[in-house]
N, C-alpha and C positions, 0 to 999 in steps of 0.2 A: 504493499500499499505506499502511495506516493503522496505527499502533501508538503503544503508549504505552510510558513507560521501564519502570512497577513490572510490565507485561505481559513485555515483553522480558527482565527480570530473572528471570523465572520458568522460564525457559530458558538464561540466562547468568549466571554466576556471577562477578561483576566488582566491584570498588572505584573504580571510575570513576563521576564524578556524570554528571548528565542532561547537562550542557554538553559535557562531554569527550566521552560517548557520542555525541553529535550531531557533533561533530567529526571523531571516527572514522569514523563513517558515510560522510563525503564524503570522505575521505583513501582510503578502499578502492573508492571509485567508486560507492556508492549515494548519488546526489544527494538531498538533503533539500530538499524544494521550499518547505516552510513547517512552522514551530511555532507552535502558536498554543492558548489555553487551550481545555479542553473546552468546547465550547457545550452550553448546556441542552437543544439539540435531541437530544442523544445520549442524555439522560436517558429520552427518551420510548421506547426500545427495551427492550422489558419482557421479562423471562423468564415465560413462558406454559407451561400445560400444555393438552394436546389432549384432552378428554374424549371426543370421539366423532369419526368420519372416514367420512362416507357418499358413495357414487359421486353426481355431480350428475346429477339427473334429465334433464339436458338436454345433457349434453357428457359422452364416454367418457373425457376424460383430465384430467377435473376433479374435486375433491371437495370437499363442504361441510363443513366443520370446526367444531365447536362448542368453544370456547377459553376457557380462563378465566383471571384473573390473581389470583383469590381463593378460588376454591374454590365461588362462590355465583353472581355473575353471569356469563352467558354471552354470549359474543361470535361471531357467525356470520362465518366468514372462508372464501371461494372459495379453492382453492389448488390449484396444477397438479403439485405436487410428489409424485413417486412413492413418498416415503418417509413421508409425511403419514399418521399412523395414531394409533389412541387409545392413551393414555397418553404420548405424546413430549413430551418438555420439550423447548422450541424458544424461539426469540426474535421476538417480536409488535411489529410497527411498527403503531402506531394512525391513524385519519384526521387528518390535520395532520401528520404527519410527513415529513419528507423524506429520501427513499433516498441514501445517500451515493453510489454509484456513478454512478447517473442522474441527480442531482438532480432528482428527479420527487417532488413533494408529493402524498400519497395524500390522497384521501377517500372517501367512502361512495358505493358504484357497484354498478349491478346488474350482474351476470355470467351472461349466459345466463339471465336471469329471477330471478336468485336474488340480493338484496342482501347486498352483501360491505364489512365494516367492518374497512378495514385490511388487513393482509398478513402471511403466515409469511416468515421473511426465511433466504437462503442466505447463506454466506459471503461469495460473490461480490457479492452486492448491497449487503454492507456494507462493502466493500474488506478483508475481513480475509484473505481469499485468493482466488486464481483458481477455487476449487471451484464449481461450481454446477448438480452434479447432486442436487437436492435441497436442502430447508431444512437448517439446523443443527440437530444432535442433541445435547443437552446430557446428562451423567450427572451423578449425585450433587448437582442443584441443587434438589429437590423442596421444602427449607424456604426457597428464595429465590424461589419463584415470586410475580410481582408486583413483585420488585423490578428497577430497572434493571440491564441486562448490562453496561452501561459504567460500570464507576466512576471518574467523571471528577472527583470531588472533590480538587482541589490538584492535578491531573495535566494535562500537556500532551499535546495530540496531536500526534505527527510523521509527517508526510504523504514518504513517500520514494517517487522516482520509479524505477520496476522498467523497464529495458531489456529490449526482447525477447528478449536473448542471455542473460538473468539469471533465469531460472522458477524455479533452486532458490530465490530469495529473495521469492517470491510467497507466502511463510509466513513467521509470526514466527520458527520455528525455524530456516529456513535463513539470516534476517539473524543470528540470534543466531551461529549458526554461523561464519558469515563474521568476526563480531567477534572470536570466540574465536581464528578461524585467524590474524586480525592481531595477536594477542595482547593484546586488551584485558581477558579474562579466561578462564575456564573453559567450555565448554559443557556443560550439563547433561543428563546421559543419563536420561531421566524412565523411561518403561516400555519394554523391550526385547521385541520381538516377533519370531519365527522369520523370517527372510529369504525373500524369494519372487524370482521372476525371471518378468517378463512380457514377453511378445514382443508389440510392436504394429506392424502393418502400416500406413504411412501414406506418400501420394506416392512410391511404390516404394521406401521407405527402410525397413530394420529397426532398430527403437530398442528395444533393452535397458533394461529400467528396473526396476531391483533397489529394492526396497521394505523398508526398515528405519527404523522412526519416521518415516515420509512418503515422498515421493516424490524420487528424484533420476536426474537423467536422465545416460545416458551414449551419446553419439551418434557 
């Protein structure tokens, strides 16, 4: 799980500085594997807009998307995400960018006969969370199309190792909630939505999932 201190502070009201916060993460059992200056590669991931998304002529589950970073130049991207659609703001990775989760370096490639330049990213692929059911959907970012998604100037990237028994910390809000519970600050409640309860059946177990500003599992 990769976060930055400013991003964390969007969810945690704390007077602790970056060094103290990193120390506290380790003390509550969230191992910090590394802290490094934001690399220039992160600047390659841009906020983009899908102008058009059409069914791939040679593949039922793929779409051919017209993507733009400036409203003028069109970039063709083949995408398999079910939520890829006209008007969606998302994150685009160009050829040459390295995907954080897989360390795969992108290049221009033909996918079922259609040339694809780069890819549209999910939260999972960028190590932002464990979500992988579709590409990232951004809201209220219309004026930021073409800009880098990762605001890396002066920021350090904090790489946190999340163990299998801590799925609640696979997102920045879960980490902020844990730090607040440890006394480092106050957890910020952003927008509150009505609670819902889902029942999932998996491996013979019934898992009740309460949803309120994200997912929290009670097993």
